[in-house]
C-alpha positions as CSV (number, residue, x, y, z in Angstrom):
1,M,-11.6,38.1,41.3
2,V,-9.6,41.3,42.6
3,L,-6.7,40.5,41.7
4,K,-7.6,39.8,38.1
5,R,-9.7,43.4,38.0
6,L,-7.1,45.2,39.0
7,Y,-4.8,43.9,36.4
8,I,-7.2,44.4,33.3
9,F,-7.6,48.1,35.0
10,L,-4.0,48.7,35.2
11,L,-3.2,47.4,31.4
12,L,-6.0,49.6,30.6
13,I,-3.7,52.3,32.1
14,I,-0.4,51.6,30.7
15,F,-1.8,50.4,27.2
16,G,-5.2,52.2,26.8
17,C,-8.3,51.0,25.5
18,S,-8.7,52.0,21.5
19,S,-12.0,50.8,20.4
20,V,-15.9,49.6,21.9
21,D,-14.6,45.9,21.0
22,E,-11.9,45.8,22.8
23,S,-13.6,47.6,25.5
24,E,-16.6,44.7,25.3
25,E,-13.7,41.8,25.1
26,I,-11.7,43.6,28.6
27,D,-15.5,43.3,29.9
28,D,-15.9,39.5,29.0
29,L,-12.7,39.1,30.8
30,V,-13.8,40.6,34.5
31,T,-17.1,38.8,33.8
32,E,-17.2,35.7,36.1
33,K,-18.3,32.5,34.3
34,G,-21.4,30.8,35.4
35,L,-21.5,27.5,36.6
36,K,-23.8,26.7,33.2
37,D,-20.5,28.5,30.8
38,I,-18.3,25.6,32.8
39,A,-20.5,22.1,32.1
40,S,-21.3,23.1,28.9
41,L,-17.8,23.8,27.6
42,K,-17.4,20.2,28.7
43,G,-20.6,18.8,27.3
44,K,-22.6,18.9,30.8
45,F,-24.9,20.1,32.1
46,I,-26.2,21.4,35.9
47,G,-29.6,22.1,36.8
48,N,-31.6,22.8,39.3
49,L,-35.5,23.6,40.4
50,M,-38.1,25.6,39.5
51,R,-40.2,25.1,42.9
52,D,-43.9,26.2,42.8
53,G,-43.2,29.7,44.6
54,F,-41.1,30.4,41.7
55,F,-43.0,29.1,38.8
56,N,-46.3,31.4,40.1
57,D,-43.9,34.6,40.4
58,H,-40.7,34.7,38.4
59,Q,-39.6,37.4,40.8
60,I,-40.4,36.3,43.9
61,N,-37.3,36.8,46.4
62,N,-36.9,40.1,45.0
63,G,-35.5,38.1,41.5
64,A,-32.7,36.6,43.4
65,T,-34.1,33.1,42.7
66,D,-34.4,34.3,39.0
67,N,-30.7,35.7,38.4
68,I,-29.3,32.1,40.3
69,L,-31.5,29.9,37.6
70,K,-30.2,31.5,34.6
71,T,-26.9,32.8,35.4
72,E,-26.2,29.1,36.8
73,Y,-27.9,26.8,35.3
74,N,-28.1,24.8,32.0
75,A,-30.9,22.4,32.6
76,L,-34.5,22.6,34.8
77,V,-36.7,20.5,36.3
78,T,-40.3,21.4,37.7
79,G,-41.1,19.9,41.8
80,N,-44.4,19.6,41.8
81,K,-46.6,21.6,38.8
82,M,-45.8,18.7,36.4
83,K,-46.8,16.2,38.7
84,M,-50.4,14.1,38.2
85,S,-52.1,16.1,41.0
86,N,-51.3,19.4,39.2
87,L,-51.8,17.9,35.3
88,L,-55.0,16.2,35.7
89,I,-57.0,18.5,38.4
90,D,-60.4,17.2,36.9
91,R,-61.6,14.2,36.5
92,P,-61.9,14.2,33.0
93,E,-65.3,13.2,31.1
94,D,-63.8,10.0,29.8
95,P,-60.8,9.2,32.3
96,F,-59.7,6.2,30.2
97,N,-59.8,8.2,26.4
98,I,-57.7,11.2,28.3
99,K,-57.1,14.4,25.7
100,V,-55.1,17.3,26.2
101,S,-58.3,19.8,27.0
102,D,-58.4,17.4,29.7
103,I,-54.8,18.2,30.8
104,N,-53.7,21.2,32.4
105,T,-51.1,22.4,30.1
106,Y,-50.5,26.0,31.3
107,N,-48.6,24.4,33.5
108,I,-46.3,22.2,31.2
109,D,-46.1,25.7,29.2
110,R,-44.9,28.0,31.4
111,F,-41.9,25.8,32.2
112,V,-41.1,25.1,28.8
113,D,-41.2,28.8,28.0
114,Y,-38.7,29.7,30.9
115,A,-36.3,27.2,30.2
116,N,-36.1,27.7,26.5
117,K,-36.3,31.6,27.2
118,H,-33.1,30.7,28.9
119,G,-31.6,28.1,26.7
120,M,-32.0,25.0,29.1
121,K,-32.4,21.4,28.4
122,K,-36.1,20.4,30.0
123,R,-36.6,17.3,32.7
124,G,-40.4,16.3,32.6
125,H,-40.7,15.3,36.4
126,V,-43.3,12.8,36.7
127,M,-45.7,10.7,34.8
128,I,-46.2,7.8,37.4
129,W,-46.0,8.0,41.0
130,Y,-47.9,6.5,44.0
131,K,-47.8,10.1,45.4
132,Q,-49.5,13.2,44.2
133,I,-52.9,12.1,42.5
134,P,-55.6,14.1,41.7
135,K,-58.6,13.4,44.6
136,W,-60.8,12.4,42.4
137,L,-58.4,9.5,41.2
138,E,-57.6,8.7,44.6
139,D,-61.3,8.2,45.4
140,E,-62.1,6.6,42.2
141,S,-59.7,4.0,41.2
142,P,-59.2,1.9,44.1
143,S,-62.5,0.0,42.7
144,W,-60.8,0.2,39.1
145,S,-60.2,-3.5,37.3
146,A,-56.7,-4.5,36.0
147,Q,-57.9,-3.6,32.6
148,Q,-59.6,0.2,33.4
149,I,-56.0,1.0,35.2
150,Y,-53.9,0.1,31.8
151,D,-56.4,2.2,30.0
152,F,-55.9,5.4,32.1
153,S,-52.5,4.9,32.3
154,K,-52.1,4.3,28.7
155,S,-54.3,7.2,27.6
156,Y,-52.8,9.6,30.4
157,V,-49.2,8.4,29.2
158,I,-49.9,8.9,25.7
159,T,-51.6,12.1,25.6
160,L,-48.9,13.7,28.0
161,S,-46.0,12.6,26.1
162,N,-47.2,13.8,22.6
163,Y,-48.2,17.1,23.8
164,T,-44.7,17.7,25.4
165,A,-43.2,15.9,22.5
166,G,-40.5,18.3,20.8
167,K,-40.8,20.8,24.4
168,I,-39.6,18.2,26.8
169,D,-36.0,16.8,26.1
170,E,-36.4,13.5,29.5
171,W,-39.2,12.4,31.0
172,D,-39.1,10.8,34.6
173,V,-41.2,8.0,33.2
174,L,-41.8,6.1,36.7
175,N,-40.5,7.4,40.3
176,E,-39.9,5.5,43.3
177,A,-41.7,1.7,42.3
178,I,-38.9,-0.1,44.6
179,V,-38.5,-0.9,48.2
180,N,-35.8,-2.3,50.4
181,N,-37.2,-5.7,49.9
182,G,-39.0,-5.7,47.0
183,F,-42.0,-3.6,44.8
184,R,-43.5,-0.8,46.6
185,T,-47.3,-2.1,47.3
186,N,-50.6,0.5,46.3
187,T,-53.6,0.0,44.8
188,W,-52.3,-0.1,41.2
189,Y,-49.5,-1.8,41.5
190,D,-51.1,-4.5,43.3
191,K,-53.6,-4.9,41.4
192,V,-52.2,-5.2,38.2
193,N,-50.2,-7.9,39.6
194,T,-52.5,-9.9,40.9
195,E,-55.3,-9.3,38.0
196,A,-55.0,-9.9,34.3
197,N,-55.9,-7.5,31.8
198,E,-58.2,-8.0,28.4
199,N,-54.6,-9.3,27.1
200,G,-53.6,-11.9,29.6
201,E,-50.9,-9.2,31.1
202,K,-50.0,-9.5,34.4
203,G,-47.5,-8.5,36.8
204,Y,-45.5,-5.3,38.5
205,I,-42.8,-5.3,35.8
206,K,-45.1,-5.9,32.3
207,F,-47.5,-2.8,33.6
208,F,-44.1,-0.8,34.1
209,S,-42.8,-2.0,30.7
210,N,-45.7,-0.6,29.2
211,L,-45.4,2.8,31.1
212,F,-42.4,3.3,28.6
213,K,-43.7,1.8,25.5
214,W,-46.7,4.5,26.0
215,A,-44.7,7.5,26.6
216,N,-42.2,6.4,23.5
217,E,-44.9,5.8,21.6
218,G,-46.4,9.5,22.5
219,D,-42.6,10.8,21.7
220,P,-40.0,8.6,20.3
221,N,-37.6,11.3,20.6
222,V,-37.6,11.9,23.9
223,K,-35.3,10.3,26.8
224,L,-37.4,8.4,29.4
225,F,-36.0,7.7,32.7
226,Y,-36.8,5.4,36.3
227,N,-36.1,7.5,39.1
228,D,-35.8,7.2,42.5
229,F,-34.2,7.6,45.8
230,S,-31.5,5.6,48.0
231,I,-30.7,3.2,45.0
232,E,-27.0,5.6,44.7
233,A,-24.7,3.2,46.9
234,F,-24.5,-0.1,44.1
235,G,-24.7,-2.8,46.4
236,T,-27.3,-1.7,48.9
237,S,-30.9,-4.4,48.6
238,K,-32.6,-1.3,46.7
239,N,-29.9,-0.7,44.5
240,N,-29.8,-4.5,43.3
241,L,-33.4,-4.2,42.9
242,M,-33.3,-1.2,40.2
243,R,-30.3,-2.3,38.4
244,S,-31.9,-5.7,38.0
245,L,-35.5,-4.0,37.4
246,V,-34.3,-1.7,34.8
247,K,-32.1,-4.7,33.2
248,D,-35.5,-6.6,33.0
249,L,-37.5,-4.1,31.4
250,K,-34.6,-3.6,28.6
251,S,-33.6,-7.0,28.0
252,N,-36.9,-8.9,28.8
253,Y,-39.1,-6.5,28.2
254,N,-37.9,-4.2,25.3
255,S,-39.0,-1.2,26.7
256,P,-37.4,2.2,25.7
257,I,-36.0,2.8,29.1
258,H,-33.0,5.3,28.5
259,G,-31.5,5.7,31.9
260,V,-32.0,6.1,35.6
261,G,-32.5,9.0,38.0
262,L,-30.3,8.5,41.0
263,Q,-32.0,10.8,43.2
264,S,-29.6,11.7,45.6
265,H,-30.8,13.2,49.0
266,F,-27.9,12.7,51.3
267,T,-26.8,13.8,55.0
268,I,-23.4,15.1,55.2
269,N,-21.9,12.8,57.0
270,Q,-23.4,9.8,54.6
271,V,-20.7,11.6,51.4
272,N,-17.4,9.9,52.7
273,D,-15.0,8.4,50.2
274,N,-16.4,4.6,50.0
275,F,-20.0,5.8,49.2
276,I,-18.5,8.3,46.3
277,S,-17.1,4.8,45.2
278,S,-20.0,3.2,45.6
279,I,-22.0,6.0,43.2
280,G,-19.4,5.7,40.4
281,A,-19.6,2.1,40.7
282,T,-23.6,2.2,40.1
283,I,-22.9,4.6,37.1
284,D,-20.4,2.2,35.8
285,D,-22.5,-0.5,35.9
286,L,-25.6,1.1,34.4
287,N,-23.1,1.7,31.8
288,N,-22.1,-1.4,31.1
289,S,-25.8,-2.4,30.4
290,G,-26.2,0.9,28.0
291,F,-28.0,3.2,30.5
292,I,-27.3,7.4,30.8
293,A,-27.2,7.6,34.8
294,N,-28.0,11.0,35.8
295,I,-28.2,12.6,39.6
296,T,-31.1,14.1,39.5
297,E,-32.2,15.7,42.9
298,L,-29.1,16.1,44.6
299,D,-28.7,17.9,47.8
300,I,-26.0,17.3,51.0
301,R,-28.3,18.4,54.0
302,I,-26.1,19.2,57.8
303,C,-28.4,18.5,60.8
304,A,-27.8,19.6,64.2
305,G,-25.3,17.6,65.9
306,D,-23.7,16.2,62.8
307,N,-20.6,18.6,64.0
308,K,-19.4,19.2,60.2
309,T,-18.9,22.6,58.4
310,W,-19.9,24.5,54.7
311,E,-16.2,23.1,54.1
312,D,-17.2,19.7,54.8
313,Q,-20.0,20.4,52.4
314,K,-17.9,21.8,49.7
315,T,-15.7,18.8,49.7
316,A,-18.8,16.3,49.4
317,Y,-20.2,18.2,46.6
318,K,-17.0,19.0,44.2
319,K,-16.3,14.9,45.0
320,I,-19.8,14.2,43.9
321,F,-19.3,16.1,40.6
322,S,-16.2,14.9,39.8
323,T,-17.2,11.2,40.6
324,A,-20.3,11.5,38.2
325,F,-19.3,13.8,35.8
326,S,-15.9,11.9,34.6
327,R,-18.4,9.1,33.6
328,T,-19.4,9.1,29.9
329,N,-23.3,8.3,30.5
330,C,-23.7,10.9,33.2
331,N,-24.5,14.1,32.0
332,T,-26.7,15.8,33.9
333,I,-26.7,16.9,37.6
334,L,-29.9,18.5,38.9
335,I,-29.8,20.1,42.2
336,W,-33.0,20.0,44.6
337,G,-33.4,23.9,45.6
338,S,-31.8,26.9,44.1
339,S,-30.6,28.5,47.1
340,D,-31.5,27.4,51.3
341,N,-34.2,29.8,51.5
342,D,-36.1,27.5,49.2
343,S,-34.5,23.7,49.6
344,W,-38.0,21.2,51.1
345,I,-35.2,20.0,53.3
346,P,-36.3,22.3,56.6
347,A,-39.8,21.1,55.9
348,H,-39.1,17.5,56.0
349,F,-36.4,16.6,57.9
350,S,-36.5,18.2,61.7
351,N,-33.3,20.2,62.4
352,C,-31.6,19.7,59.4
353,G,-31.4,22.1,56.4
354,Q,-28.3,24.2,54.8
355,A,-28.2,21.6,52.2
356,T,-27.6,23.7,48.6
357,P,-24.8,25.7,47.3
358,H,-26.7,29.1,48.1
359,D,-27.5,30.4,51.7
360,E,-30.5,31.9,52.9
361,N,-30.0,35.6,51.6
362,F,-29.3,33.7,48.1
363,Q,-24.9,34.2,48.4
364,K,-22.6,31.5,46.9
365,K,-21.6,29.3,49.6
366,P,-18.3,26.8,49.6
367,A,-20.3,24.2,48.2
368,Y,-20.6,26.8,44.7
369,F,-16.9,26.9,44.8
370,G,-16.4,23.2,45.3
371,I,-18.7,22.3,41.9
372,K,-17.2,25.4,40.1
373,E,-13.8,23.0,40.7
374,A,-15.0,20.1,40.2
375,L,-16.3,21.4,36.6
376,E,-12.9,22.9,35.7
377,N,-11.2,20.4,36.0
378,L,-12.9,17.8,34.2
C-alpha cells in the first residue's frame, strides 16, 4: 500500500493532475477496499455481529466498532436483541393471540435501520430456541398442553415474521434443536413429541415443520434456516442427524426450509485440512438436496497451550473462506464478533480468546488479510 501511494505520488509529479475528477480517481486508487467491497464484486456476503453494547450505543469504543462494521461488512446479525427474551419481555394479555404491540419492535427497527443505512443484508436471529425465553414464559409454559404450545408458537412466529416482512432477508427459524444422539429434550419439545394437539399432530419433526410453515405464512419471501453448532464436519453423528432432519422437513413434511446455518465456533487446533475438507463435503451434500449452506457464527479461538500463532489463524480463516465460498450454495459467511474486544469467547471458554480478525485495539490481524486473500482469489 505504501509503494502504491509512492507510485501515484510520482505520477502526479511527472504528469500533473489537470482536474478535480482526476484527483478523485487517484484518491479512489489509494483508498484500500474493505472486505465487503471485494466480497460484493464476487457476489458474496461477509457479515458480522451487532453485539448488545454496540446495539445500545453505536459510538461505543469511540466509534471503532462502528467503523469496522460499516467499512468491512455487507451483512449483519444481532447477538441477543432479537431473541425471544428481548422481543417478548412482558406477558401478552393473550399469549395465544400475540399482537405486534406485544413485541418489542424497537429492537428490530434499530437493527434494520443501521443495516439499511450501510447497505447490509439482514439476518434475523432467532425465532425459536430452547434458551433465552422470557421469564414469564419460562414460569408458565411447563404447565401448558401441546395445543397451547402450538397456539403460542404459531401466533408468535407468524406475527414476528409478518412484522419483519420486507425488512429481514433471512431468519433462523429454529436454533440448536438437536444433540449428538437425537433431539434436544426440554419441556416444549418433550410435550409436543408425546402429546398430540387438537389436529392429532404429534412428534418433534411435525412441530418443527410447522415453525417453518408459520414463518413462511408471515413472510413468503424471507429465506428460512435451521441453525446449529458442531454440525459442520461431514459424517459425525450430529452432522448426520442435521442432514437427515432438514431433508426430512423438506421432502416428507413439505416445509419451506431454504438453508442451514453452520455456526462454526472453532478452536485453532481443530481447523486442519481434513476438517476443512469435511466442511466442504457438508456444503456439497446440502447443495445436492437444494439447500443453502451458510456459515453463520464463525470464530477461531486460540487457547493457552495451543502453541499456535496469528499466522496459523490467518491460514485457518483463509482456507475456510476459500472452501466455503468456492461452493455456489454458500453465499454468506458471518463472523461472530467485530473484534477481540467484544468477542464472546473469553467469557465462555477459560484461557481462550483472540478469535476474530481484529485485535483488542480494533486493528487488523493476519486473519483479516487471510480473509482478504481468499476473497480476492475467488
